[in-house]
C-alpha positions as CSV (number, residue, x, y, z in Angstrom):
1,M,128.6,-23.3,-104.3
2,S,126.8,-24.2,-107.5
3,D,128.2,-24.3,-111.0
4,M,125.3,-22.3,-112.5
5,R,122.2,-20.4,-111.8
6,L,118.8,-21.1,-113.2
7,S,116.6,-18.0,-112.8
8,L,112.9,-18.3,-113.1
9,C,110.9,-15.2,-113.9
10,S,108.7,-14.4,-110.9
11,S,106.6,-11.8,-112.6
12,C,105.5,-13.6,-115.8
13,Q,101.8,-14.0,-115.9
14,G,100.2,-14.8,-119.3
15,E,98.9,-18.4,-119.4
16,R,100.6,-19.4,-116.2
17,D,98.1,-21.7,-114.6
18,R,100.3,-23.2,-111.9
19,D,101.7,-21.5,-108.8
20,Q,105.3,-20.8,-108.7
21,G,105.8,-23.2,-105.8
22,A,104.7,-26.1,-108.0
23,E,107.1,-24.9,-110.7
24,R,110.0,-24.7,-108.3
25,A,109.1,-28.2,-107.0
26,A,108.9,-29.6,-110.6
27,L,112.3,-28.1,-111.5
28,A,113.9,-29.3,-108.3
29,E,112.7,-32.8,-108.9
30,A,113.8,-32.8,-112.6
31,L,117.3,-31.5,-111.6
32,A,117.5,-34.2,-108.9
33,R,116.6,-36.9,-111.5
34,A,119.3,-35.5,-113.8
35,G,121.9,-35.6,-111.0
36,L,122.3,-31.8,-110.9
37,S,120.9,-30.9,-107.5
38,G,124.1,-29.5,-106.1
39,R,125.3,-28.0,-109.3
40,V,122.3,-25.8,-110.2
41,E,121.1,-22.9,-108.0
42,L,117.4,-22.3,-108.6
43,V,116.4,-18.7,-107.9
44,E,113.6,-16.3,-108.9
45,H,114.0,-13.0,-110.5
46,A,111.4,-10.5,-111.7
47,C,111.2,-9.8,-115.5
48,F,113.5,-11.0,-118.2
49,G,111.7,-8.8,-120.8
50,A,109.9,-11.7,-122.4
51,C,106.4,-10.5,-121.3
52,A,104.9,-11.2,-124.7
53,T,105.8,-14.9,-124.4
54,P,105.8,-16.0,-120.7
55,V,107.1,-17.9,-118.8
56,A,110.8,-17.0,-119.1
57,L,113.9,-18.3,-117.4
58,A,117.6,-17.7,-117.7
59,L,120.8,-19.8,-117.4
60,Q,124.0,-18.2,-116.1
61,G,127.4,-19.3,-114.9
62,P,130.6,-17.7,-114.0
63,G,132.6,-17.2,-117.2
64,Q,129.9,-18.8,-119.1
65,A,127.5,-17.7,-121.9
66,S,124.0,-16.7,-120.7
67,Y,120.7,-17.8,-122.1
68,V,117.1,-16.6,-121.9
69,F,114.2,-18.9,-122.8
70,S,110.6,-17.9,-123.1
71,D,107.2,-19.4,-123.9
72,L,107.6,-22.2,-121.3
73,D,105.3,-24.3,-119.3
74,V,107.8,-24.8,-116.4
75,V,106.1,-27.9,-115.0
76,A,105.6,-29.6,-118.4
77,D,109.1,-28.5,-119.6
78,A,110.9,-29.4,-116.4
79,D,112.8,-32.4,-117.8
80,D,113.8,-30.4,-120.9
81,I,115.0,-27.6,-118.6
82,A,117.1,-30.0,-116.6
83,A,118.5,-31.5,-119.8
84,T,119.4,-28.0,-121.0
85,C,121.2,-27.3,-117.7
86,R,123.2,-30.6,-118.3
87,V,124.2,-29.6,-121.8
88,Y,125.1,-26.1,-120.6
89,L,127.3,-27.4,-117.9
90,D,129.0,-29.8,-120.3
91,S,129.6,-27.1,-123.0
92,P,132.9,-25.2,-123.1
93,G,132.2,-21.7,-121.9
94,G,128.5,-22.6,-121.7
95,W,128.2,-22.1,-125.4
96,I,125.7,-24.8,-126.6
97,A,126.6,-25.8,-130.1
98,D,124.1,-28.7,-130.5
99,A,120.8,-28.0,-128.8
100,R,119.1,-31.2,-129.8
101,P,119.4,-32.7,-126.3
102,C,117.5,-29.7,-125.0
103,G,114.2,-31.0,-126.3
104,R,111.5,-28.3,-126.7
105,L,113.7,-25.6,-125.2
106,R,115.8,-25.4,-128.4
107,Q,112.6,-23.8,-129.9
108,C,112.1,-21.4,-127.0
109,L,115.5,-19.6,-127.1
110,L,115.0,-15.8,-126.8
111,A,118.6,-14.7,-126.3
112,R,122.1,-16.2,-126.1
113,I,124.8,-13.8,-124.8
114,P,128.5,-14.7,-124.9
115,A,130.5,-14.7,-121.8
116,Y,132.2,-11.4,-120.8
117,S,135.9,-11.7,-120.8
118,T,138.6,-9.2,-119.8
């Protein structure tokens, strides 16, 4: 079982010039280089409501904050995405206080949602 889920929007179109298989491969390679292969589940999901600025992705984890990023080039940003996953996993409750290690993704944040607690 993974520690977090990385969901890639499967319906974003916009300037998307690479096929989704190439995006998934680039993400898998970047996650492997970052030592996160077994910790991050990579899935596809249709529409995160960021249609004006594709491509979007989301980070989620049990008991963790959730994030939505948009305006991404998944292949070019793959290493920054992996770095953001690392910061997310290392942050208490998934709440990223210092986004500088996230590279370009810190400028692509669309939403940050606190964890739901009972």
